[in-house]
N, CA and C atoms of all chains as a GROMACS GRO file, in nm:
protein
  654
    1GLY      N    1   7.864   9.674  14.431
    1GLY     CA    2   7.899   9.520  14.453
    1GLY      C    3   8.066   9.525  14.529
    2ILE      N    4   8.083   9.374  14.498
    2ILE     CA    5   8.164   9.353  14.710
    2ILE      C    6   8.293   9.469  14.681
    3GLN      N    7   8.334   9.518  14.774
    3GLN     CA    8   8.453   9.620  14.775
    3GLN      C    9   8.586   9.534  14.824
    4VAL      N   10   8.673   9.535  14.832
    4VAL     CA   11   8.824   9.476  14.892
    4VAL      C   12   8.918   9.585  14.856
    5GLU      N   13   8.969   9.598  14.976
    5GLU     CA   14   9.083   9.706  15.020
    5GLU      C   15   9.163   9.620  15.113
    6GLN      N   16   9.304   9.650  15.071
    6GLN     CA   17   9.410   9.638  15.093
    6GLN      C   18   9.479   9.744  15.201
    7SER      N   19   9.561   9.714  15.318
    7SER     CA   20   9.672   9.811  15.342
    7SER      C   21   9.768   9.695  15.434
    8PRO      N   22   9.875   9.839  15.425
    8PRO     CA   23   9.852   9.936  15.395
    8PRO      C   24   9.879   9.948  15.276
    9PRO      N   25   9.906  10.083  15.180
    9PRO     CA   26   9.885  10.053  15.043
    9PRO      C   27  10.080  10.066  15.039
   10ASP      N   28  10.178  10.050  15.059
   10ASP     CA   29  10.285  10.101  15.057
   10ASP      C   30  10.311  10.064  15.203
   11LEU      N   31  10.477   9.986  15.147
   11LEU     CA   32  10.553   9.951  15.299
   11LEU      C   33  10.658   9.930  15.244
   12ILE      N   34  10.756   9.933  15.343
   12ILE     CA   35  10.904   9.982  15.294
   12ILE      C   36  10.975   9.922  15.434
   13LEU      N   37  11.077   9.774  15.401
   13LEU     CA   38  11.158   9.738  15.491
   13LEU      C   39  11.271   9.760  15.483
   14GLN      N   40  11.363   9.666  15.595
   14GLN     CA   41  11.474   9.683  15.573
   14GLN      C   42  11.494   9.494  15.595
   15GLU      N   43  11.573   9.385  15.535
   15GLU     CA   44  11.567   9.307  15.531
   15GLU      C   45  11.595   9.243  15.632
   16GLY      N   46  11.516   9.141  15.632
   16GLY     CA   47  11.494   9.056  15.751
   16GLY      C   48  11.422   9.148  15.830
   17ALA      N   49  11.331   9.240  15.845
   17ALA     CA   50  11.177   9.268  15.892
   17ALA      C   51  11.089   9.170  15.873
   18ASN      N   52  10.984   9.168  16.005
   18ASN     CA   53  10.845   9.091  15.972
   18ASN      C   54  10.748   9.177  15.914
   19SER      N   55  10.674   9.096  15.838
   19SER     CA   56  10.559   9.284  15.821
   19SER      C   57  10.462   9.182  15.798
   20THR      N   58  10.304   9.182  15.839
   20THR     CA   59  10.110   9.178  15.804
   20THR      C   60  10.040   9.244  15.697
   21LEU      N   61  10.006   9.176  15.621
   21LEU     CA   62   9.945   9.271  15.533
   21LEU      C   63   9.822   9.256  15.508
   22ARG      N   64   9.688   9.316  15.518
   22ARG     CA   65   9.563   9.272  15.525
   22ARG      C   66   9.490   9.303  15.448
   23CYS      N   67   9.392   9.246  15.416
   23CYS     CA   68   9.301   9.300  15.280
   23CYS      C   69   9.134   9.213  15.371
   24ASN      N   70   9.069   9.349  15.354
   24ASN     CA   71   8.924   9.351  15.419
   24ASN      C   72   8.860   9.361  15.336
   25PHE      N   73   8.713   9.216  15.272
   25PHE     CA   74   8.639   9.292  15.221
   25PHE      C   75   8.486   9.272  15.270
   26SER      N   76   8.452   9.358  15.195
   26SER     CA   77   8.225   9.373  15.189
   26SER      C   78   8.167   9.335  15.224
   27ASP      N   79   8.147   9.160  15.191
   27ASP     CA   80   8.070   9.067  15.128
   27ASP      C   81   8.121   8.966  15.143
   28SER      N   82   8.022   8.855  15.131
   28SER     CA   83   8.102   8.735  15.229
   28SER      C   84   8.157   8.609  15.068
   29VAL      N   85   8.213   8.578  15.028
   29VAL     CA   86   8.288   8.509  14.932
   29VAL      C   87   8.312   8.379  14.908
   30ASN      N   88   8.326   8.352  14.857
   30ASN     CA   89   8.336   8.182  14.823
   30ASN      C   90   8.466   8.124  14.846
   31ASN      N   91   8.577   8.184  14.799
   31ASN     CA   92   8.729   8.200  14.845
   31ASN      C   93   8.808   8.276  14.803
   32LEU      N   94   8.909   8.290  14.836
   32LEU     CA   95   9.029   8.409  14.854
   32LEU      C   96   9.154   8.360  14.791
   33GLN      N   97   9.231   8.448  14.726
   33GLN     CA   98   9.399   8.414  14.695
   33GLN      C   99   9.458   8.464  14.759
   34TRP      N  100   9.608   8.501  14.760
   34TRP     CA  101   9.703   8.596  14.789
   34TRP      C  102   9.781   8.573  14.652
   35PHE      N  103   9.817   8.705  14.565
   35PHE     CA  104   9.921   8.667  14.477
   35PHE      C  105  10.057   8.789  14.505
   36HIS      N  106  10.159   8.803  14.439
   36HIS     CA  107  10.270   8.848  14.484
   36HIS      C  108  10.259   8.833  14.332
   37GLN      N  109  10.300   9.012  14.281
   37GLN     CA  110  10.322   9.057  14.130
   37GLN      C  111  10.458   9.101  14.060
   38ASN      N  112  10.565   9.036  14.008
   38ASN     CA  113  10.686   9.099  14.002
   38ASN      C  114  10.674   9.177  13.914
   39PRO      N  115  10.821   9.225  13.913
   39PRO     CA  116  10.837   9.344  13.841
   39PRO      C  117  10.804   9.343  13.684
   40TRP      N  118  10.795   9.236  13.645
   40TRP     CA  119  10.765   9.235  13.512
   40TRP      C  120  10.606   9.174  13.459
   41GLY      N  121  10.570   9.168  13.570
   41GLY     CA  122  10.404   9.167  13.544
   41GLY      C  123  10.303   9.000  13.614
   42GLN      N  124  10.383   8.939  13.638
   42GLN     CA  125  10.381   8.794  13.650
   42GLN      C  126  10.330   8.786  13.804
   43LEU      N  127  10.168   8.754  13.749
   43LEU     CA  128  10.091   8.706  13.922
   43LEU      C  129  10.166   8.580  13.977
   44ILE      N  130  10.217   8.566  14.082
   44ILE     CA  131  10.208   8.450  14.145
   44ILE      C  132  10.156   8.397  14.237
   45ASN      N  133  10.090   8.265  14.282
   45ASN     CA  134   9.996   8.245  14.373
   45ASN      C  135  10.073   8.239  14.488
   46LEU      N  136  10.060   8.262  14.559
   46LEU     CA  137  10.134   8.230  14.700
   46LEU      C  138  10.019   8.131  14.774
   47PHE      N  139   9.859   8.198  14.795
   47PHE     CA  140   9.803   8.075  14.872
   47PHE      C  141   9.656   8.102  14.833
   48TYR      N  142   9.584   8.008  14.837
   48TYR     CA  143   9.436   7.954  14.793
   48TYR      C  144   9.386   7.943  14.968
   49ILE      N  145   9.282   8.025  15.007
   49ILE     CA  146   9.270   7.995  15.139
   49ILE      C  147   9.143   8.063  15.168
   50PRO      N  148   9.053   7.981  15.101
   50PRO     CA  149   8.871   8.022  15.131
   50PRO      C  150   8.856   8.016  15.276
   51SER      N  151   8.962   7.970  15.393
   51SER     CA  152   8.957   8.018  15.577
   51SER      C  153   9.083   7.879  15.627
   52GLY      N  154   9.129   8.012  15.763
   52GLY     CA  155   9.193   7.854  15.790
   52GLY      C  156   9.307   7.925  15.811
   53THR      N  157   9.403   7.883  15.827
   53THR     CA  158   9.562   7.948  15.837
   53THR      C  159   9.606   7.817  15.690
   54LYS      N  160   9.766   7.878  15.639
   54LYS     CA  161   9.809   7.828  15.624
   54LYS      C  162   9.976   7.889  15.601
   55GLN      N  163  10.121   7.774  15.586
   55GLN     CA  164  10.240   7.842  15.574
   55GLN      C  165  10.250   7.758  15.444
   56ASN      N  166  10.352   7.881  15.382
   56ASN     CA  167  10.463   7.846  15.278
   56ASN      C  168  10.586   7.888  15.288
   57GLY      N  169  10.690   7.820  15.400
   57GLY     CA  170  10.838   7.905  15.380
   57GLY      C  171  10.774   8.006  15.461
   58ARG      N  172  10.870   8.116  15.451
   58ARG     CA  173  10.835   8.231  15.533
   58ARG      C  174  10.738   8.274  15.533
   59LEU      N  175  10.644   8.273  15.452
   59LEU     CA  176  10.551   8.336  15.431
   59LEU      C  177  10.358   8.224  15.500
   60SER      N  178  10.273   8.317  15.592
   60SER     CA  179  10.159   8.205  15.593
   60SER      C  180  10.080   8.311  15.568
   61ALA      N  181   9.907   8.261  15.554
   61ALA     CA  182   9.785   8.375  15.529
   61ALA      C  183   9.705   8.262  15.621
   62THR      N  184   9.624   8.387  15.696
   62THR     CA  185   9.519   8.344  15.748
   62THR      C  186   9.402   8.422  15.727
   63THR      N  187   9.240   8.350  15.670
   63THR     CA  188   9.153   8.362  15.661
   63THR      C  189   9.067   8.391  15.758
   64VAL      N  190   8.990   8.514  15.806
   64VAL     CA  191   8.842   8.458  15.855
   64VAL      C  192   8.705   8.502  15.802
   65ALA      N  193   8.654   8.397  15.703
   65ALA     CA  194   8.531   8.426  15.599
   65ALA      C  195   8.438   8.528  15.729
   66THR      N  196   8.431   8.499  15.851
   66THR     CA  197   8.332   8.544  15.890
   66THR      C  198   8.319   8.702  15.918
   67GLU      N  199   8.460   8.697  15.951
   67GLU     CA  200   8.467   8.871  15.986
   67GLU      C  201   8.515   8.933  15.883
   68ARG      N  202   8.534   8.860  15.732
   68ARG     CA  203   8.548   8.936  15.630
   68ARG      C  204   8.722   8.981  15.599
   69TYR      N  205   8.794   8.879  15.668
   69TYR     CA  206   8.967   8.982  15.611
   69TYR      C  207   9.072   8.861  15.597
   70SER      N  208   9.193   8.870  15.568
   70SER     CA  209   9.237   8.760  15.531
   70SER      C  210   9.390   8.883  15.602
   71LEU      N  211   9.454   8.802  15.615
   71LEU     CA  212   9.612   8.826  15.635
   71LEU      C  213   9.781   8.782  15.585
   72LEU      N  214   9.824   8.850  15.519
   72LEU     CA  215   9.941   8.789  15.466
   72LEU      C  216  10.071   8.782  15.548
   73TYR      N  217  10.144   8.720  15.638
   73TYR     CA  218  10.256   8.727  15.688
   73TYR      C  219  10.407   8.690  15.643
   74ILE      N  220  10.481   8.801  15.639
   74ILE     CA  221  10.601   8.772  15.545
   74ILE      C  222  10.680   8.827  15.700
   75SER      N  223  10.745   8.677  15.732
   75SER     CA  224  10.879   8.703  15.806
   75SER      C  225  11.003   8.691  15.736
   76SER      N  226  11.133   8.782  15.783
   76SER     CA  227  11.239   8.769  15.760
   76SER      C  228  11.294   8.814  15.651
   77SER      N  229  11.169   8.926  15.553
   77SER     CA  230  11.203   8.948  15.461
   77SER      C  231  11.336   8.932  15.364
   78GLN      N  232  11.262   8.976  15.256
   78GLN     CA  233  11.416   8.961  15.144
   78GLN      C  234  11.414   9.032  15.056
   79THR      N  235  11.501   9.106  14.992
   79THR     CA  236  11.498   9.171  14.880
   79THR      C  237  11.433   9.117  14.769
   80THR      N  238  11.410   9.004  14.712
   80THR     CA  239  11.316   8.928  14.649
   80THR      C  240  11.183   8.910  14.644
   81ASP      N  241  11.188   9.013  14.788
   81ASP     CA  242  10.979   8.975  14.822
   81ASP      C  243  10.914   9.155  14.743
   82SER      N  244  11.007   9.230  14.710
   82SER     CA  245  10.974   9.334  14.662
   82SER      C  246  10.898   9.328  14.545
   83GLY      N  247  10.765   9.385  14.566
   83GLY     CA  248  10.677   9.375  14.446
   83GLY      C  249  10.558   9.388  14.540
   84VAL      N  250  10.438   9.379  14.458
   84VAL     CA  251  10.280   9.415  14.456
   84VAL      C  252  10.175   9.274  14.503
   85TYR      N  253  10.196   9.315  14.630
   85TYR     CA  254  10.090   9.198  14.676
   85TYR      C  255   9.933   9.226  14.656
   86PHE      N  256   9.862   9.115  14.595
   86PHE     CA  257   9.712   9.141  14.572
   86PHE      C  258   9.684   9.011  14.626
   87CYS      N  259   9.558   9.051  14.723
   87CYS     CA  260   9.464   8.941  14.714
   87CYS      C  261   9.311   8.990  14.650
   88ALA      N  262   9.276   8.858  14.612
   88ALA     CA  263   9.137   8.843  14.526
   88ALA      C  264   9.040   8.755  14.557
   89VAL      N  265   8.887   8.808  14.596
   89VAL     CA  266   8.799   8.665  14.628
   89VAL      C  267   8.742   8.679  14.491
   90PHE      N  268   8.669   8.528  14.509
   90PHE     CA  269   8.580   8.471  14.438
   90PHE      C  270   8.410   8.519  14.475
   91THR      N  271   8.366   8.566  14.411
   91THR     CA  272   8.242   8.570  14.404
   91THR      C  273   8.179   8.495  14.283
   92ASP      N  274   8.149   8.566  14.176
   92ASP     CA  275   8.069   8.533  14.043
   92ASP      C  276   8.219   8.495  13.958
   93LYS      N  277   8.319   8.551  13.979
   93LYS     CA  278   8.436   8.625  13.938
   93LYS      C  279   8.561   8.698  14.030
   94LEU      N  280   8.705   8.698  13.975
   94LEU     CA  281   8.750   8.699  14.066
   94LEU      C  282   8.807   8.833  14.037
   95ILE      N  283   8.786   8.907  14.209
   95ILE     CA  284   8.820   9.060  14.231
   95ILE      C  285   8.910   9.083  14.292
   96PHE      N  286   9.015   9.166  14.243
   96PHE     CA  287   9.131   9.195  14.324
   96PHE      C  288   9.129   9.294  14.356
   97GLY      N  289   9.193   9.299  14.508
   97GLY     CA  290   9.222   9.460  14.638
   97GLY      C  291   9.288   9.542  14.508
   98THR      N  292   9.334   9.665  14.582
   98THR     CA  293   9.383   9.753  14.594
   98THR      C  294   9.556   9.708  14.571
   99GLY      N  295   9.563   9.661  14.665
   99GLY     CA  296   9.732   9.616  14.679
   99GLY      C  297   9.821   9.676  14.716
  100THR      N  298   9.900   9.585  14.789
  100THR     CA  299  10.025   9.664  14.870
  100THR      C  300  10.138   9.690  14.805
  101ARG      N  301  10.197   9.807  14.770
  101ARG     CA  302  10.369   9.761  14.746
  101ARG      C  303  10.466   9.756  14.836
  102LEU      N  304  10.521   9.652  14.830
  102LEU     CA  305  10.605   9.640  14.943
  102LEU      C  306  10.780   9.680  14.880
  103GLN      N  307  10.875   9.704  14.972
  103GLN     CA  308  11.011   9.745  14.915
  103GLN      C  309  11.099   9.715  15.015
  104VAL      N  310  11.189   9.628  15.002
  104VAL     CA  311  11.256   9.557  15.116
  104VAL      C  312  11.397   9.591  15.041
  105PHE      N  313  11.504   9.639  15.149
  105PHE     CA  314  11.618   9.687  15.094
  105PHE      C  315  11.697   9.622  15.182
  106PRO      N  316  11.813   9.618  15.103
  106PRO     CA  317  11.955   9.524  15.213
  106PRO      C  318  12.021   9.644  15.308
  107GLU      N  319  10.398   6.869  13.283
  107GLU     CA  320  10.227   6.982  13.288
  107GLU      C  321  10.293   7.149  13.219
  108THR      N  322  10.263   7.193  13.150
  108THR     CA  323  10.274   7.323  13.111
  108THR      C  324  10.181   7.437  13.207
  109GLY      N  325  10.216   7.480  13.201
  109GLY     CA  326  10.115   7.660  13.268
  109GLY      C  327  10.054   7.727  13.186
  110VAL      N  328  10.039   7.839  13.211
  110VAL     CA  329   9.931   7.931  13.135
  110VAL      C  330  10.011   8.002  13.037
  111THR      N  331  10.020   7.981  12.916
  111THR     CA  332  10.110   8.096  12.872
  111THR      C  333   9.989   8.153  12.765
  112GLN      N  334  10.105   8.311  12.750
  112GLN     CA  335   9.996   8.402  12.648
  112GLN      C  336  10.112   8.420  12.523
  113SER      N  337  10.026   8.506  12.469
  113SER     CA  338  10.106   8.577  12.324
  113SER      C  339  10.014   8.703  12.240
  114PRO      N  340  10.113   8.794  12.221
  114PRO     CA  341  10.248   8.761  12.204
  114PRO      C  342  10.329   8.837  12.384
  115THR      N  343  10.425   8.885  12.420
  115THR     CA  344  10.447   8.970  12.509
  115THR      C  345  10.424   9.104  12.510
  116HIS      N  346  10.457   9.146  12.426
  116HIS     CA  347  10.437   9.284  12.394
  116HIS      C  348  10.394   9.323  12.241
  117LEU      N  349  10.300   9.460  12.214
  117LEU     CA  350  10.219   9.459  12.129
  117LEU      C  351  10.254   9.622  12.145
  118ILE      N  352  10.269   9.649  12.034
  118ILE     CA  353  10.246   9.800  11.962
  118ILE      C  354  10.125   9.834  11.870
  119LYS      N  355   9.998   9.898  11.897
  119LYS     CA  356   9.908   9.891  11.784
  119LYS      C  357   9.848  10.048  11.807
  120THR      N  358   9.795  10.101  11.666
  120THR     CA  359   9.722  10.220  11.626
  120THR      C  360   9.637  10.276  11.674
  121ARG      N  361   9.592  10.350  11.756
  121ARG     CA  362   9.412  10.400  11.765
  121ARG      C  363   9.352  10.367  11.671
  122GLY      N  364   9.263  10.305  11.641
  122GLY     CA  365   9.168  10.250  11.549
  122GLY      C  366   9.171  10.105  11.552
  123GLN      N  367   9.312  10.100  11.569
  123GLN     CA  368   9.332   9.937  11.500
  123GLN      C  369   9.256   9.819  11.540
  124GLN      N  370   9.246   9.689  11.557
  124GLN     CA  371   9.210   9.600  11.622
  124GLN      C  372   9.328   9.497  11.638
  125VAL      N  373   9.341   9.383  11.802
  125VAL     CA  374   9.406   9.328  11.801
  125VAL      C  375   9.343   9.218  11.884
  126THR      N  376   9.436   9.082  11.831
  126THR     CA  377   9.367   8.906  11.897
  126THR      C  378   9.520   8.904  11.980
  127LEU      N  379   9.484   8.888  12.127
  127LEU     CA  380   9.584   8.836  12.230
  127LEU      C  381   9.552   8.690  12.227
  128ARG      N  382   9.649   8.566  12.263
  128ARG     CA  383   9.616   8.462  12.284
  128ARG      C  384   9.678   8.405  12.437
  129CYS      N  385   9.578   8.292  12.477
  129CYS     CA  386   9.599   8.240  12.572
  129CYS      C  387   9.599   8.097  12.585
  130SER      N  388   9.715   7.984  12.636
  130SER     CA  389   9.671   7.889  12.620
  130SER      C  390   9.635   7.843  12.787
  131SER      N  391   9.559   7.778  12.831
  131SER     CA  392   9.522   7.714  12.951
  131SER      C  393   9.609   7.597  12.969
  132GLN      N  394   9.612   7.608  13.117
  132GLN     CA  395   9.725   7.535  13.196
  132GLN      C  396   9.620   7.392  13.147
  133SER      N  397   9.718   7.283  13.140
  133SER     CA  398   9.667   7.141  13.120
  133SER      C  399   9.569   7.056  13.252
  134GLY      N  400   9.434   7.063  13.153
  134GLY     CA  401   9.371   6.988  13.280
  134GLY      C  402   9.295   7.091  13.294
  135HIS      N  403   9.270   7.221  13.242
  135HIS     CA  404   9.182   7.363  13.294
  135HIS      C  405   9.077   7.365  13.178
  136ASN      N  406   8.933   7.376  13.234
  136ASN     CA  407   8.827   7.416  13.130
  136ASN      C  408   8.756   7.583  13.162
  137THR      N  409   8.825   7.646  13.220
  137THR     CA  410   8.744   7.771  13.231
  137THR      C  411   8.913   7.855  13.201
  138VAL      N  412   8.890   8.031  13.127
  138VAL     CA  413   8.956   8.155  13.080
  138VAL      C  414   8.917   8.222  13.136
  139SER      N  415   9.006   8.325  13.206
  139SER     CA  416   8.909   8.456  13.236
  139SER      C  417   9.027   8.530  13.209
  140TRP      N  418   9.020   8.664  13.138
  140TRP     CA  419   9.056   8.754  13.118
  140TRP      C  420   9.060   8.890  13.172
  141TYR      N  421   9.172   8.937  13.219
  141TYR     CA  422   9.202   9.047  13.288
  141TYR      C  423   9.255   9.228  13.238
  142GLN      N  424   9.227   9.302  13.257
  142GLN     CA  425   9.293   9.405  13.182
  142GLN      C  426   9.354   9.523  13.360
  143GLN      N  427   9.472   9.511  13.334
  143GLN     CA  428   9.531   9.582  13.436
  143GLN      C  429   9.625   9.686  13.360
  144ALA      N  430   9.554   9.817  13.431
  144ALA     CA  431   9.614   9.932  13.370
  144ALA      C  432   9.717   9.954  13.468
  145LEU      N  433   9.832  10.094  13.470
  145LEU     CA  434   9.951  10.078  13.524
  145LEU      C  435   9.909  10.136  13.632
  146GLY      N  436   9.921  10.129  13.762
  146GLY     CA  437   9.942  10.168  13.919
  146GLY      C  438   9.773  10.084  13.958
  147GLN      N  439   9.702  10.006  13.894
  147GLN     CA  440   9.636   9.936  13.924
  147GLN      C  441   9.605   9.770  13.956
  148GLY      N  442   9.502   9.734  14.053
  148GLY     CA  443   9.460   9.638  13.973
  148GLY      C  444   9.412   9.527  13.924
  149PRO      N  445   9.388   9.421  13.864
  149PRO     CA  446   9.327   9.432  13.775
  149PRO      C  447   9.210   9.380  13.753
  150GLN      N  448   9.133   9.408  13.616
  150GLN     CA  449   9.012   9.417  13.632
  150GLN      C  450   8.930   9.295  13.505
  151PHE      N  451   8.836   9.267  13.622
  151PHE     CA  452   8.791   9.174  13.528
  151PHE      C  453   8.708   9.175  13.397
  152ILE      N  454   8.784   9.125  13.281
  152ILE     CA  455   8.690   9.181  13.134
  152ILE      C  456   8.618   9.069  13.125
  153PHE      N  457   8.612   8.929  13.078
  153PHE     CA  458   8.530   8.831  13.057
  153PHE      C  459   8.548   8.648  13.111
  154GLN      N  460   8.502   8.558  13.124
  154GLN     CA  461   8.502   8.456  13.208
  154GLN      C  462   8.468   8.303  13.051
  155TYR      N  463   8.561   8.232  13.018
  155TYR     CA  464   8.471   8.109  12.968
  155TYR      C  465   8.480   8.033  12.985
  156TYR      N  466   8.363   7.933  12.993
  156TYR     CA  467   8.358   7.800  13.017
  156TYR      C  468   8.326   7.677  12.980
  157ARG      N  469   8.388   7.610  12.961
  157ARG     CA  470   8.397   7.486  12.815
  157ARG      C  471   8.329   7.585  12.654
  158GLU      N  472   8.406   7.650  12.672
  158GLU     CA  473   8.360   7.724  12.516
  158GLU      C  474   8.214   7.852  12.524
  159GLU      N  475   8.167   7.838  12.648
  159GLU     CA  476   8.106   7.957  12.638
  159GLU      C  477   8.136   8.058  12.750
  160GLU      N  478   8.074   8.200  12.675
  160GLU     CA  479   8.096   8.284  12.796
  160GLU      C  480   8.005   8.308  12.914
  161ASN      N  481   8.147   8.264  13.029
  161ASN     CA  482   8.009   8.248  13.139
  161ASN      C  483   8.054   8.388  13.235
  162GLY      N  484   7.974   8.521  13.212
  162GLY     CA  485   8.019   8.650  13.302
  162GLY      C  486   8.119   8.737  13.228
  163ARG      N  487   8.066   8.848  13.281
  163ARG     CA  488   8.153   8.937  13.210
  163ARG      C  489   8.174   9.079  13.311
  164GLY      N  490   8.285   9.179  13.305
  164GLY     CA  491   8.277   9.277  13.328
  164GLY      C  492   8.239   9.398  13.282
  165ASN      N  493   8.254   9.521  13.334
  165ASN     CA  494   8.196   9.640  13.300
  165ASN      C  495   8.325   9.700  13.140
  166PHE      N  496   8.293   9.602  13.064
  166PHE     CA  497   8.366   9.614  12.979
  166PHE      C  498   8.308   9.648  12.814
  167PRO      N  499   8.322   9.725  12.721
  167PRO     CA  500   8.237   9.790  12.637
  167PRO      C  501   8.215   9.628  12.531
  168PRO      N  502   8.180   9.631  12.415
  168PRO     CA  503   8.091   9.507  12.341
  168PRO      C  504   8.227   9.472  12.237
  169ARG      N  505   8.336   9.634  12.232
  169ARG     CA  506   8.428   9.567  12.138
  169ARG      C  507   8.586   9.526  12.201
  170PHE      N  508   8.575   9.480  12.310
  170PHE     CA  509   8.598   9.338  12.367
  170PHE      C  510   8.547   9.213  12.370
  171SER      N  511   8.596   9.168  12.274
  171SER     CA  512   8.492   9.032  12.296
  171SER      C  513   8.605   8.917  12.284
  172GLY      N  514   8.560   8.766  12.293
  172GLY     CA  515   8.678   8.672  12.321
  172GLY      C  516   8.628   8.570  12.223
  173LEU      N  517   8.689   8.438  12.281
  173LEU     CA  518   8.644   8.297  12.220
  173LEU      C  519   8.761   8.214  12.313
  174GLN      N  520   8.664   8.079  12.308
  174GLN     CA  521   8.753   7.977  12.359
  174GLN      C  522   8.740   7.853  12.262
  175PHE      N  523   8.850   7.771  12.232
  175PHE     CA  524   8.831   7.695  12.134
  175PHE      C  525   8.835   7.488  12.210
  176PRO      N  526   8.766   7.439  12.118
  176PRO     CA  527   8.787   7.313  12.226
  176PRO      C  528   8.896   7.272  12.275
  177ASN      N  529   9.041   7.311  12.251
  177ASN     CA  530   9.105   7.274  12.392
  177ASN      C  531   9.122   7.370  12.469
  178TYR      N  532   9.030   7.413  12.479
  178TYR     CA  533   8.980   7.546  12.604
  178TYR      C  534   9.162   7.652  12.621
  179SER      N  535   9.212   7.655  12.518
  179SER     CA  536   9.272   7.775  12.478
  179SER      C  537   9.169   7.889  12.405
  180SER      N  538   9.226   8.009  12.444
  180SER     CA  539   9.126   8.129  12.485
  180SER      C  540   9.182   8.275  12.347
  181GLU      N  541   9.097   8.326  12.333
  181GLU     CA  542   9.191   8.454  12.266
  181GLU      C  543   9.063   8.560  12.286
  182LEU      N  544   9.145   8.672  12.317
  182LEU     CA  545   9.081   8.857  12.360
  182LEU      C  546   9.082   8.914  12.219
  183ASN      N  547   8.990   8.996  12.153
  183ASN     CA  548   8.974   9.030  12.060
  183ASN      C  549   8.929   9.194  12.127
  184VAL      N  550   9.046   9.318  12.063
  184VAL     CA  551   8.969   9.431  12.078
  184VAL      C  552   8.955   9.496  11.992
  185ASN      N  553   8.788   9.538  11.918
  185ASN     CA  554   8.846   9.622  11.795
  185ASN      C  555   8.860   9.813  11.857
  186ALA      N  556   8.860   9.875  11.712
  186ALA     CA  557   8.858  10.009  11.744
  186ALA      C  558   8.931  10.064  11.815
  187LEU      N  559   9.057  10.037  11.876
  187LEU     CA  560   9.173  10.067  12.005
  187LEU      C  561   9.152  10.199  12.051
  188GLU      N  562   9.126  10.255  12.126
  188GLU     CA  563   9.170  10.365  12.233
  188GLU      C  564   9.296  10.363  12.267
  189LEU      N  565   9.341  10.498  12.318
  189LEU     CA  566   9.431  10.528  12.391
  189LEU      C  567   9.415  10.447  12.531
  190ASP      N  568   9.342  10.431  12.589
  190ASP     CA  569   9.317  10.407  12.725
  190ASP      C  570   9.304  10.232  12.688
  191ASP      N  571   9.323  10.223  12.584
  191ASP     CA  572   9.306  10.038  12.610
  191ASP      C  573   9.500   9.973  12.601
  192SER      N  574   9.575  10.093  12.658
  192SER     CA  575   9.717  10.034  12.662
  192SER      C  576   9.693   9.975  12.857
  193ALA      N  577   9.727   9.900  12.841
  193ALA     CA  578   9.748   9.828  12.980
  193ALA      C  579   9.802   9.672  12.963
  194LEU      N  580   9.862   9.591  13.039
  194LEU     CA  581   9.901   9.462  13.118
  194LEU      C  582   9.748   9.371  13.062
  195TYR      N  583   9.754   9.287  12.969
  195TYR     CA  584   9.627   9.195  12.954
  195TYR      C  585   9.658   9.090  13.042
  196LEU      N  586   9.620   9.012  13.145
  196LEU     CA  587   9.618   8.895  13.203
  196LEU      C  588   9.537   8.751  13.160
  197CYS      N  589   9.541   8.694  13.125
  197CYS     CA  590   9.458   8.582  13.122
  197CYS      C  591   9.499   8.437  13.210
  198ALA      N  592   9.424   8.403  13.298
  198ALA     CA  593   9.395   8.309  13.395
  198ALA      C  594   9.321   8.183  13.354
  199SER      N  595   9.392   8.073  13.392
  199SER     CA  596   9.319   7.929  13.355
  199SER      C  597   9.278   7.846  13.483
  200SER      N  598   9.126   7.781  13.547
  200SER     CA  599   9.082   7.754  13.621
  200SER      C  600   9.061   7.571  13.588
  201PHE      N  601   9.036   7.508  13.723
  201PHE     CA  602   9.023   7.335  13.660
  201PHE      C  603   8.837   7.370  13.642
  202SER      N  604   8.830   7.443  13.705
  202SER     CA  605   8.652   7.447  13.697
  202SER      C  606   8.628   7.633  13.731
  203GLN      N  607   8.484   7.641  13.727
  203GLN     CA  608   8.466   7.824  13.760
  203GLN      C  609   8.495   7.788  13.957
  204ASN      N  610   8.536   7.913  13.975
  204ASN     CA  611   8.541   7.903  14.148
  204ASN      C  612   8.697   7.836  14.209
  205THR      N  613   8.751   7.806  14.131
  205THR     CA  614   8.829   7.728  14.164
  205THR      C  615   8.964   7.767  14.166
  206GLU      N  616   9.096   7.757  14.214
  206GLU     CA  617   9.230   7.810  14.229
  206GLU      C  618   9.228   7.838  14.091
  207ALA      N  619   9.283   7.976  14.056
  207ALA     CA  620   9.350   8.049  13.928
  207ALA      C  621   9.476   8.061  13.912
  208PHE      N  622   9.506   8.067  13.798
  208PHE     CA  623   9.659   8.064  13.735
  208PHE      C  624   9.704   8.155  13.622
  209PHE      N  625   9.826   8.264  13.629
  209PHE     CA  626   9.817   8.322  13.560
  209PHE      C  627   9.950   8.306  13.424
  210GLY      N  628   9.895   8.371  13.355
  210GLY     CA  629   9.995   8.368  13.260
  210GLY      C  630  10.079   8.495  13.302
  211GLN      N  631  10.146   8.488  13.190
  211GLN     CA  632  10.274   8.613  13.218
  211GLN      C  633  10.209   8.761  13.153
  212GLY      N  634  10.079   8.755  13.081
  212GLY     CA  635  10.059   8.890  13.033
  212GLY      C  636  10.100   8.923  12.928
  213THR      N  637  10.015   9.000  12.831
  213THR     CA  638  10.085   9.063  12.719
  213THR      C  639  10.071   9.214  12.759
  214ARG      N  640  10.150   9.290  12.707
  214ARG     CA  641  10.156   9.463  12.699
  214ARG      C  642  10.117   9.520  12.583
  215LEU      N  643  10.041   9.577  12.552
  215LEU     CA  644   9.984   9.659  12.487
  215LEU      C  645   9.995   9.755  12.521
  216THR      N  646  10.072   9.847  12.411
  216THR     CA  647  10.066   9.994  12.396
  216THR      C  648   9.963  10.030  12.272
  217VAL      N  649   9.882  10.165  12.290
  217VAL     CA  650   9.860  10.206  12.175
  217VAL      C  651   9.862  10.335  12.135
  218VAL      N  652   9.906  10.358  12.065
  218VAL     CA  653   9.977  10.484  12.007
  218VAL      C  654   9.887  10.580  11.870
   0.00000   0.00000   0.00000
């Protein structure tokens, strides 16, 4: 089956820093989503992005479907950005990546 | 418009018991999927329901079963609970198959 790998697995930043999270997938997919999982387990939708670039405030995402990767950019990070970031791809079901655990310190 | 809601939020069961988890889909959504997330792992697909029919299943044994009702709400049933079933169970709804999925807050199940 399709493999979805995220990097880096862990990221520690100081408030105000920028970061790039990467999601690689091994086969063609129908669509892709990015989520932020907060400490209580809730998965928050960030982007629904099968291809191209989208921006929402300090966050933006780019998916290059032909090269099988997606990037999530976080600018001017804040402590509230801490948590685990997942990408998930659609085949006939939603398959989650391995996750990136982000810690932002003041 | 209400989002996806799950109940209960926390549950403790004894090994061998049975459990039912519930999910109300977002208004206008006819597809519900269930996921199991073990500690430190990403969510794993259990199964999906589309218009009351099971429409895809992950690598989970038959003791994991489900239902979708005419109002598109859903239940996840797990029989003969095992210690390894302890996890966060997440429900997602979407407008149709392969469209954007929205998740509930999850049910944290502990099997002792």
